[in-house]
Structure formats: structure tokens, C-alpha cells
C-alpha positions in Angstrom: -50.4 20.5 9.3 -50.1 17.3 11.8 -52.6 15.2 13.1 -52.1 15.5 16.8 -55.2 13.6 18.1 -58.1 11.7 16.6 -61.0 10.8 19.0 -63.5 8.5 17.8 -66.7 7.2 19.6 -65.6 8.4 22.9 -67.8 7.6 26.1 -68.0 7.5 29.5 -71.1 6.3 32.0 -71.4 6.6 36.1 -73.3 3.8 36.3 -76.6 4.3 34.0 -75.8 8.0 33.5 -73.7 8.8 30.1 -71.2 11.7 31.0 -70.3 11.3 27.6 -71.8 9.8 24.4 -70.3 9.2 21.1 -67.6 12.4 20.7 -65.7 12.2 17.9 -62.8 15.3 17.3 -59.0 15.8 15.6 -56.7 18.3 16.4 -53.9 19.3 14.3 -50.7 21.1 15.3 -51.3 24.7 15.5 -54.8 24.8 16.2 -56.4 25.6 19.6 -59.8 24.3 20.1 -62.2 25.0 22.5 -64.8 23.0 24.3 -68.0 25.1 25.2 -71.5 24.3 27.5 -73.4 24.1 30.4 -72.3 23.1 33.7 -72.5 19.1 33.6 -72.4 19.1 29.4 -69.1 16.8 29.8 -65.9 19.4 29.3 -64.3 18.5 32.4 -64.7 14.9 31.8 -63.6 14.9 28.1 -60.7 16.6 29.3 -59.8 14.2 32.2 -59.8 11.3 29.5 -58.1 13.2 26.9 -55.1 13.7 29.6 -55.1 9.9 30.3 -56.3 10.4 34.0 -59.5 8.7 33.4 -60.8 5.7 31.6 -63.3 5.8 29.0 -66.1 3.4 28.9 -66.1 3.5 24.9 -64.2 4.7 22.3 -60.8 5.3 21.0 -58.1 8.1 21.6 -55.1 8.4 19.8 -52.2 10.9 20.4 -49.9 11.1 17.3 -50.9 7.3 16.3 -50.3 6.3 19.8 -53.3 4.9 21.4 -53.7 6.2 24.9 -56.4 3.9 26.0 -53.9 0.9 25.5 -50.3 2.4 25.6 -50.8 5.0 27.8 -47.3 5.7 28.8 -45.9 6.6 24.9 -49.1 8.3 24.7 -48.7 10.3 27.6 -45.3 11.3 27.1 -46.7 13.9 24.0 -49.5 15.4 26.4 -49.3 18.6 29.2 -52.3 18.9 31.3 -53.2 22.0 33.3 -56.7 20.6 35.4 -59.0 23.6 37.0 -56.8 23.5 40.1 -52.9 23.6 39.3 -51.7 20.6 41.0 -48.8 22.8 43.3 -46.9 22.3 46.2 -47.0 25.3 48.8 -43.9 24.4 50.5 -41.7 24.4 47.3 -39.9 27.1 45.7 -40.9 27.6 41.8 -37.3 25.9 40.4 -37.6 23.2 42.9 -41.2 22.4 42.0 -40.7 22.3 38.2 -37.7 20.4 38.9 -39.3 17.6 40.5 -42.1 17.7 37.6 -39.5 17.4 34.8 -38.2 14.7 36.6 -41.8 12.9 36.8 -42.1 13.5 33.0 -38.9 11.8 32.1 -36.8 14.6 31.4 -33.3 13.6 31.1 -31.1 14.5 34.2 -28.6 16.4 31.9 -31.7 18.6 30.3 -33.8 19.6 33.9 -32.0 22.5 34.0 -32.5 23.6 30.7 -36.3 22.9 30.4 -37.0 24.7 33.8 -35.4 27.9 32.4 -37.2 27.3 28.8 -40.6 26.8 30.9 -40.2 29.4 33.0 -39.2 31.8 29.9 -42.4 31.0 28.3 -44.7 31.2 31.0 -43.1 34.4 32.3 -41.6 33.2 35.6 -38.0 34.0 34.8 -37.2 36.0 37.7 -39.4 33.7 40.4 -37.5 30.7 40.3 -36.4 31.3 44.0 -40.0 32.5 45.2 -41.7 30.4 47.7 -45.3 28.8 45.8 -47.2 29.9 48.9 -46.4 33.4 48.0 -47.4 33.5 44.7 -50.4 35.2 43.7 -53.4 33.7 41.8 -51.8 34.6 38.7 -48.5 33.3 39.1 -49.7 30.1 40.3 -51.6 29.7 37.1 -48.5 30.8 35.0 -46.9 27.8 37.3 -49.7 25.4 36.5 -49.0 26.5 32.4 -45.1 25.7 33.2 -45.4 22.5 34.6 -47.9 21.7 31.7 -45.4 22.1 29.2 -42.2 21.2 31.1 -41.5 18.1 29.0 -42.5 19.9 25.5 -45.2 18.3 24.8 -47.0 18.2 21.3 -50.9 18.2 23.1 -51.5 20.7 25.7 -54.9 20.2 27.4 -56.0 23.4 29.7 -59.1 23.1 31.8 -60.6 26.7 33.0 -57.1 28.1 32.6 -58.3 31.5 33.4 -61.0 31.0 36.6 -60.5 33.6 39.2 -58.0 35.5 37.5 -58.6 39.3 37.4 -59.2 41.1 33.8 -55.1 42.0 33.8 -54.2 38.2 34.9 -56.9 36.8 32.2 -55.3 38.8 29.4 -52.0 37.7 30.2 -52.6 33.8 30.4 -54.5 34.3 27.5 -51.1 35.5 25.5 -49.5 32.8 27.2 -51.6 30.6 25.3 -51.3 32.2 22.0 -47.8 32.0 22.1 -47.6 28.2 22.8 -50.5 27.6 20.1 -47.2 28.2 17.7 -45.6 24.4 18.5 -48.0 22.3 19.4 -52.1 21.9 19.9 -54.3 23.0 22.5 -57.3 22.4 23.9 -59.2 24.2 26.7 -62.6 24.5 28.0 -63.9 27.7 29.5 -67.4 29.4 30.5 -66.1 32.4 29.2 -67.1 33.3 25.7 -65.2 36.1 25.0 -61.6 34.2 26.2 -62.8 31.1 23.6 -63.4 33.8 20.6 -59.8 35.8 21.8 -58.0 32.3 21.2 -59.1 29.7 20.1 -59.5 29.2 16.1 -62.1 26.2 16.5 -64.7 25.1 19.0 -67.0 22.1 19.9 -70.1 22.6 21.7 -71.3 20.0 24.0 -74.4 19.2 26.3 -75.5 16.3 28.0 -72.2 14.5 26.8 -72.7 14.8 23.1 -71.4 17.0 20.6 -73.9 19.4 19.1 -72.0 21.9 17.2 -68.6 22.2 16.0 -67.4 25.3 13.7 -64.4 27.2 13.1 -63.5 31.0 14.2 -60.3 31.6 12.4 -62.1 32.9 9.0 -59.3 33.9 6.8 -61.1 37.3 5.2 -58.7 36.6 2.0 -60.5 33.4 1.0 -63.6 32.9 -1.8 -65.9 32.8 1.1 -64.6 36.0 2.9 -66.9 38.4 4.1 -66.6 42.0 5.2 -69.1 44.6 7.0 -69.0 48.0 5.2 -70.3 51.3 6.8 -70.8 54.2 4.8 -71.6 57.8 5.2 -73.5 58.1 2.1 -75.0 54.4 1.2 -75.9 53.7 -2.2 -78.2 51.8 -4.0 -77.8 48.0 -3.3 -77.1 47.5 -7.2 -74.4 50.3 -7.3 -72.4 48.4 -4.6 -72.7 44.9 -6.0 -71.9 46.4 -9.2 -68.0 47.1 -7.9 -66.1 44.6 -9.8 -64.7 43.4 -6.5 -67.9 42.6 -4.9 -69.7 38.7 -5.5 -72.7 40.0 -3.5 -74.1 42.6 -1.3 -76.9 42.5 1.4 -78.1 45.3 3.3 -78.0 45.4 7.3 -78.8 48.6 9.4 -78.5 52.2 7.9 -75.5 52.4 5.8 -74.3 49.3 6.8 -73.9 46.5 4.4 -72.2 42.6 4.5 -70.3 42.2 0.9 -68.4 38.8 -0.3 -65.2 39.3 -2.5 -64.9 37.6 -5.5 -61.8 34.8 -5.3 -58.5 36.9 -5.6 -60.3 40.2 -5.4 -58.0 42.7 -3.8 -59.3 44.9 -0.7 -57.3 47.6 -1.5 -58.5 48.4 -5.0 -62.1 48.1 -3.2 -61.5 50.8 -0.8 -60.3 52.6 -3.3 -63.4 52.5 -5.8 -65.4 53.1 -2.7 -64.0 56.6 -1.9 -63.6 57.3 -5.3 -67.3 57.4 -5.2 -68.0 59.6 -2.9 -69.5 57.1 -0.5 -67.8 58.2 2.5 -66.2 54.5 3.4 -66.2 54.9 7.6 -65.8 50.8 7.7 -64.0 47.9 6.2 -63.8 45.1 8.9 -64.1 40.9 8.7 -67.0 39.8 9.2 -66.7 37.1 11.8 -68.4 34.9 13.8 -70.3 35.9 16.6 -70.0 33.1 19.2 -72.4 34.3 21.8 -75.3 34.1 19.0 -74.3 30.9 17.8 -73.8 29.2 21.3 -76.9 30.3 22.3 -79.3 29.4 19.5 -77.6 26.2 19.3 -78.3 25.5 23.1 -81.8 26.8 22.3 -81.2 29.8 24.4 -82.0 33.7 23.5 -79.2 35.6 21.7 -78.0 38.5 24.1 -78.3 42.1 22.6 -75.4 43.8 21.8 -73.0 41.6 21.0 -70.5 42.1 19.0 -69.5 41.0 15.3 -72.5 43.2 13.6 -74.1 40.7 11.6 -77.4 39.2 12.7 -78.2 36.0 14.7 -79.5 34.1 11.6 -76.5 35.2 9.7 -74.0 34.3 12.1 -75.6 30.6 12.0 -75.7 30.4 8.5 -71.3 31.2 8.6 -71.4 28.9 11.6 -72.8 25.9 9.8 -70.5 26.2 6.8 -69.2 22.5 5.9 -65.7 21.8 5.9 -64.5 23.0 9.6 -62.0 20.3 10.1 
């Protein structure tokens, strides 16, 4: 994948207060990076710097090899930005506003109508072109904010709290839009909603007091040699019997009838399921064991893990997976 963004030693001070200190991160095309952290962790400050709207006190930011600090105009041509409050003009209509944004973004006059139609189609606004912005619902305003961020087909899209204040249906719609955008570019988003980050991000970066505490991948590929599965059996065998199956590299007991298993490289999941069924153990679950982001988040920040979180594993095992090297 192409490296879109490279950040080294990023820092920002307000007087004597360090809002950011020594932040390093990279982003590649096709990735969605989530910024997590409590209030005051530095998420919005980081996004404002990466979008070119705030100067850093130290460090370097390169977008497709272009220095954002020393060559801001060429670098910003590759960036789309949606702040927490979409920059909308309520007295304009949707088409009028997007055409204005296209002009600001340097889209040639002869391409603007096509760019407006393309952005509306990507953001579910195809039938809203003539509607006054003041009459749009909160969800449609957020869609329009996304449309202005991508009107110039940027390589890097930065979203600050993209689902803030939306209802569950609107949140689901915006998540779908974000997933669709990720096919063509790289995205960075911040959010307080852990389930949202888990649903749309491939990596997360956890900040506290302006510093990076932890980075981890969320898009574990269950077919890789490190892939693990959760298995639930009605008639649980002895652990050694499950571990003796040819496809199983290791097996770990969890609750009654549940196990976490690791497969040998190249092992067939379908053959494993067939062997379990033929053994008469009553297979009722065989799912990838994914990182439980909520447990990781509260472990990293020193808080207590919330009971009943999804993921099926214990906090220690979730942390073990999250701390595996080679996230970048």
C-alpha cells in the first residue's frame, strides 16, 4: 500500500502546556485510523495540525512526501477535512455550497459540476441538490460535511467526531459512508464511541495528555498464521483431544464448553469444522477471536474494564493480542 501520511515527533504547546508531545504515526492507502482518548487527550489538536489548520510547535508532517509545514498549499491539495462542526452556510442550497467548495479546493471550472455530482452520489445526497441547507436534518448536514471534505477527491480524509449528535440510524449511515470512502483513500477519525471505532477502523491510536500510549490493529485476518478462533461445543472434549486435531496449533479453555484455538499456517477452517462435527462434540460456535477494544482502552488508560463487553475473551488475552508487534 502507498504511504499517504508520515508524522514524526509532532508537538504542540499552548504557553507552557503541552497539548501534544512526540506523536509519531503513519497511514497507508486503504487504512482507517481511529484516534481514541479521554477529553483533553489532544485528539482534536492532532487532527487540526494534520489538516493544516494549526501549526505545530515541533515535528514534521509529510503528505505523499510533501512537507505540510513548509509546503502547505501542495500538501493540502491531497487532504479533505471535516471538523467537529461542519463548515456549512445555511443560506445556501446543497449544489451551490458544494460548487463553492469545489472552487475553493481548486477544482477546474469545467470539472466542478461532475465533482459535485460525484460527491453527492458518494454521500447519499443525489436527490438533495436543490434543498436549502437550513432545512436539512442533522444527519444530512453531516453527509454534506463529508461531501465538502471529498469534493476534490483527496488522498487523505480527516474526520473529527463524524457521528457526534446523530441518532442510531444516522450513525449507521455515516459508518457506511466512511467504509465506502476507505476504498479509495486513507482516513483518520476521532471518536468517543468505542463501538464506532471498532466497526470502521483498521487501526487505533490511544492518546492521553498529548502522548501516544498504545497503537494496535483491529483488522486481524483470521486466515493468517496468528489467526485465532473462539469455539463453543455442546459436549466439550478433553483439552488434549481438541488440541490433537491436525489443524489446531494450540487450544485454551475459557468458560464451560468454550475454547480459544490457534490454527497451523495454511490450515483449512472448513476441515476443522468437519472434524469437530464428526467427533460428535456438537459445534455451536466457530468465530474469529477479535480484539476487544473496550477492554484494551480501559486497560491502557488504567481504568476498570466494563463487564459484559463483546469479544468473548478475558482482558488479559485481549491485551496480549493487542500488544503483538508489527502493527504498522
